[in-house]
Steps between C-alpha positions, in 0.01 A plus 500: 500500500572127537737380227312252289790436255293678228581813304465810717173595344357163591645537843288823533194318360572223756487762780154614383393134471626411849319803642186404327519148627561611855222755483267221379580302811372795701199588283361150432138466618375243742210261429157664510409282792780642701535853368729696743439861596675782317533681830730430797307399808743689727499855345236491236739602211495327158726196536551195269661275758188290507541432129867416545393252769266319260665563163439235235356458154515697180499886501542751214770755580625826352822665611627844365832537329662835579852443362598813290721290279193341342226746601187446704302185447372196675550129571178294482483137616280214606652365822455182698587495867563197713557603860754328730427449866697719745807339664539574877258794466703661216363580153619268216481632146226342291555307175393726224453439121420766243450554134455853350645775291630860519488810289630857527452827332817472294390184327672255733291173534539147594345175633626296791418199719668390824488348843646595843513197731566455866558154630616296806353752748679794330844348464485450121415783263440444127443736212429410140366701205485568128468831321451636146552875489588797281656773700565852366801671662785744438870426502721790635848336464742300713877515519560838331190663648375292790152616585477716205378857581392593139291351235461124488423238237146370503466125458262207550618188649287188439569223756349161530611261766458350845666445836483246791668511827497403863658596834526291821557594855819374655405329827343746744713785385342802318709413190361371167710342225338533151557410141308626197512425131375726218488502123378768267506586133551871453495727190558879495344727249646854475277795428649774286845529351763241598750784541326648803651684787627173658595176332308170560742210457396302185570167675235579760216526242411133498600305809400165656555518875533204737645500852506372856488731807626362829406719790529528881249693697495599867155616625422607851222751425217494754240547230496386136270786384604817688803423723579708807821325607754244365734438211474379148815420312516325158794398286412391146748403226328426162726297266391490131659229283468347156513160680179586674308576174607852420733649233723712720711464818500779760434560874312744725532552870264676744534563871197662660400564854227660712494606861202593720475634852261702714651834625199572726157333561360688198813563287654230278823510295565289189814491286587325178813467296617296193822452305491344144769392257513350148759330294609549148243373247196602702223631267436870548149441627638276789754756617463619862296819543413732790175399656342771722156637546489813283761369244401347164583129494786407270588865419826519712690192397865392505722200538442549874231672694409564862243677705392572855168618626352583844136542613358641818137408592310698759189302632305806622176310524432133568391466136680781314870582461713738290829407336798694372780342298812583307784329333789522257655272239783482255565319175862441390672380189853478349632590156857515381624454862289790632225468750197713447195525728167670529344582839130563566283569801128484568254537789138547590212467738198269536225366728396161623183339631511198726274278291542174690574570875569137611747454225666842514425565134513856378400646157532844359654729233830682465600801291869516409713768338818419316695628194181495289122557559335397833393139513194348684535151657236269633661322798374157623663399829845641443664687201770231536271197492667167429313195374 
């Protein structure tokens, strides 16, 4: 989940949005006069590589939401794709703009618009967007009960704001330096008694957020969509200040990394880890949480959180592969000088189909088991996709 310097629920929305934009780049139709085939000329299987080669224009798009924290739903958008020419034979991400909305079964809904840009032959990346959303969630506690474990407090958080950022490649090194700014007006509405099983800090009910996020990213992945080898490491440090337009000062810090390598011609290993920290004054809905397939988003929160996950993919057929994955995370908080933590694990299985052979792009579904009910995920490219 790329940190967009927005509240965590908007970060999750941003992940759906980014996946939708990238999916649109793959699914955009060519002009009627130059309609590519839906089948690969080499093996005859369904393949959208031809559409990727000629992607442009408007396309309607629907992407499912399977996050259990908000229930099943969908993101719908009208997307415009402006394809960039390859550089030295390598794929360069297209410029993509979108406007749309989302709705889930628990009443969560929202509208958004945004643009992902790639410039200067791929050296400059930009990301801008605005959102107006009402998200229904549950809060399970922080310092005294990080991660909860019992009943939570149901709440709705209304957020309206926007963000803009850019990252630039340093010379010919696989290193990008970035800076993002975001501002949002947030208001929390509690459902039920204020004296629930956990306490929501009164000062977090109505907050104006504004912050800058400097970041450094190292990216040596061999494939943007479904990597098979290489590293991805990102250090992001959002700084929220009254001087930037907010009404509170606090900081966040996230270090995340991914590693990919082939173990055999048909066996591929992927691993991901993240460590997150937050300072005093951080609103409860921005506190770090354990993010794993099979674990409800924002349920296991604390002043600090970390997780690690590994995935093994077996390419048993040129077009089909099976995956198995598992991971663990921890949320930690402090109260009265005592450190308390909650540990959680999850894992599952899935399948993939090579939907664009020349680009190494796989799509599929995962089923994950964690502390709660099984969760179904639709996977585009990689479960750890980064915009």
